[in-house]
C-alpha positions in Angstrom: 2.7 -12.9 2.1 1.6 -9.6 2.6 2.5 -8.6 6.3 0.1 -6.0 7.7 0.1 -3.8 10.8 -3.5 -2.4 12.2 -3.8 1.1 13.8 -6.9 1.9 15.3 -8.2 3.1 18.7 -11.2 0.7 18.6 -10.4 -2.8 19.7 -13.7 -4.4 17.7 -12.6 -2.4 14.6 -9.1 -3.9 14.6 -10.9 -7.5 15.4 -13.1 -7.1 12.1 -10.2 -6.0 10.0 -8.2 -9.1 11.4 -10.8 -11.8 10.9 -11.4 -10.5 7.0 -7.6 -10.0 6.4 -6.5 -13.5 7.6 -9.0 -15.2 5.6 -7.6 -13.8 2.3 -4.9 -16.4 2.3 -1.9 -13.9 1.1 -2.3 -11.4 4.0 -0.6 -12.0 7.8 -1.8 -9.4 10.5 1.3 -9.4 12.2 0.5 -6.6 15.1 -2.2 -4.2 16.5 -1.8 -0.6 17.7 -4.1 1.3 19.6 -2.7 4.6 19.2 -0.2 6.6 16.9 2.6 6.4 19.1 2.6 2.6 19.4 1.9 2.4 15.5 5.0 3.9 15.0 6.8 1.5 17.5 5.4 -1.3 16.1 6.4 -0.6 12.4 10.0 -0.2 13.6 9.7 -3.3 15.3 8.0 -5.6 12.8 8.7 -3.8 9.5 5.0 -4.4 8.1 4.5 -4.1 4.2 1.3 -2.1 4.8 0.0 -0.3 7.8 -3.7 0.2 7.7 -3.7 3.5 9.6 -6.8 5.5 11.2 -6.9 9.2 11.5 -8.1 9.6 14.7 -6.7 8.0 17.4 -5.6 9.1 21.0 -1.8 9.7 22.0 -0.9 10.7 18.4 -2.9 10.8 15.7 -2.5 9.0 12.5 -1.4 12.2 10.5 1.8 12.4 13.0 2.1 8.4 12.9 2.3 8.8 8.8 4.8 11.6 9.2 7.0 9.9 11.2 7.0 6.5 9.8 7.2 7.8 6.0 10.3 10.0 7.2 12.4 7.2 8.9 14.8 5.7 6.5 14.7 2.5 8.1 11.3 2.0 7.0 11.1 3.1 3.6 9.5 -0.4 2.6 6.6 0.3 4.9 3.5 1.7 2.8 0.7 3.5 4.9 -3.2 3.1 3.8 -5.2 5.6 5.4 -8.6 4.6 7.1 -11.1 7.6 6.5 -15.0 8.1 7.2 -14.4 10.4 4.2 -17.0 13.0 4.9 -15.9 13.8 8.5 -11.8 13.4 8.4 -10.2 16.7 7.1 -6.5 15.5 7.0 -6.5 13.0 4.1 -5.0 15.1 2.0 -2.2 16.1 4.3 -1.6 12.3 4.9 -1.0 11.9 1.4 1.2 14.9 1.4 3.3 13.3 4.6 3.8 10.0 2.7 0.7 8.0 2.6 0.1 5.6 -0.2 -3.3 6.5 -0.7 -6.6 6.0 1.8 -9.7 3.7 2.1 -13.3 4.8 3.3 -13.9 2.7 6.4 -17.5 1.0 5.1 -15.4 -0.2 2.1 -16.6 -4.0 1.4 -14.4 -6.8 1.8 -13.2 -7.2 -1.8 -12.3 -3.4 -1.7 -10.1 -3.7 1.1 -8.1 -6.7 0.2 -7.6 -4.8 -3.5 -6.5 -1.6 -1.4 -3.9 -3.6 0.6 -2.7 -5.5 -2.7 -2.2 -2.5 -4.6 -0.2 -0.8 -1.9 1.7 -3.6 -1.1 3.1 -3.6 -4.4 4.2 -0.3 -4.6 1.3 1.5 -6.3 -0.4 4.2 -4.8 -4.3 3.8 -4.4 -5.2 6.7 -6.9 -7.7 5.2 -9.3 -11.0 6.2 -7.4 -12.7 9.2 -8.5 -13.3 10.0 -5.1 -9.5 10.1 -4.3 -9.1 12.5 -7.3 -11.9 14.4 -5.8 -10.9 14.6 -2.4 -7.5 15.9 -3.1 -8.8 18.5 -5.3 -10.8 19.9 -2.5 -8.0 20.2 -0.1 -5.4 21.5 -2.7 -8.1 24.3 -3.5 -8.0 25.3 0.3 -6.3 28.1 1.4 -3.1 27.5 3.5 -0.9 29.9 5.5 2.3 28.7 3.6 2.3 30.0 0.0 3.1 26.8 -2.1 6.4 27.0 -4.1 5.8 28.1 -8.0 5.7 25.7 -10.8 9.0 26.7 -12.2 10.5 26.3 -8.7 9.5 23.0 -8.4 9.8 21.5 -11.7 12.6 23.0 -13.3 14.6 20.0 -13.0 11.7 18.1 -15.5 11.8 18.1 -19.1 8.6 19.3 -21.2 7.9 16.0 -21.7 8.3 15.0 -18.2 6.1 17.8 -17.0 3.3 16.7 -19.6 3.4 13.1 -17.8 3.4 14.7 -14.3 0.1 16.6 -15.4 -1.5 13.6 -16.6 -0.4 11.7 -13.5 -2.3 14.6 -11.6 -5.6 14.4 -13.2 -5.5 10.3 -12.1 -4.2 8.8 -15.3 -2.5 5.2 -15.2 0.7 4.8 -17.2 -1.2 2.9 -19.9 -3.3 5.7 -20.2 -0.5 8.4 -20.2 1.0 6.1 -23.1 -2.0 6.3 -25.1 -2.5 10.0 -24.5 0.8 10.9 -25.7 1.4 8.1 -28.2 4.2 6.4 -26.3 4.9 2.8 -25.7 3.8 1.6 -22.0 7.8 1.0 -21.4 8.4 4.5 -22.0 5.5 5.9 -19.9 6.7 4.0 -17.0 10.3 5.1 -17.6 9.2 8.9 -17.5 7.4 8.1 -14.2 10.3 6.4 -13.0 12.6 9.4 -13.7 10.0 11.8 -12.3 9.9 10.4 -9.0 13.7 10.1 -9.1 14.0 13.8 -9.8 11.5 15.3 -7.5 12.4 12.6 -4.6 8.9 11.2 -4.5 8.3 8.3 -2.4 5.3 6.9 -4.8 2.9 8.1 -7.2 0.6 9.2 -4.3 3.1 12.3 -3.8 3.4 12.9 -7.6 -0.5 13.8 -7.7 0.2 16.2 -4.5 3.3 17.9 -6.3 1.4 18.5 -9.7 -1.5 20.2 -7.7 0.7 22.3 -5.3 3.1 23.2 -8.0 0.5 24.8 -10.0 0.9 22.4 -12.9 -2.5 21.0 -12.5 -5.8 22.6 -11.2 -8.5 21.8 -9.3 -11.2 20.7 -11.6 -9.0 20.0 -14.3 -9.4 16.6 -16.4 
């Protein structure tokens, strides 16, 4: 059973999600939070598998709550799925950088919602939709106050092959697609991905995508 914590400041939205999720059969809504601070407290109390996190909440927003949960050593098994209106939220990329496993548009249909929760609960990042890659590209391309580290500085711990694999992760390829592209077995591709995550201290595949762009290994618009 996948244990889910709902974090949204609108009670009606939480109620709607609860009804949909409880009908799935393999998902249990274990708690509801109306703001970011409550989301953090309940995550620490309940240790859910997935937090369905809205960005815009009072007291403490979803970005700050995501950062707090992701950086808590006692909550390493808690995965965060960001809820967004897509065309309005300008913090989705920052949330991925902070440790969220992916994002879901609020008006997604029931099948998309259930699939997203199952993917994230299974330890994967929700990165396959083209919209996700487009959003990441858009926000990586935005100028920021701090200068991002150079590719050599961040990636010097990786072998040449691992850099190749990371670049393909950055443009959205799955392990099987990476294996086919580089003429590797799927098991070898998975091993490379696992080693890259360990070397870079990445929480999950979402952070590898962020690193691939921020390090300059992959550039916005590259496919």
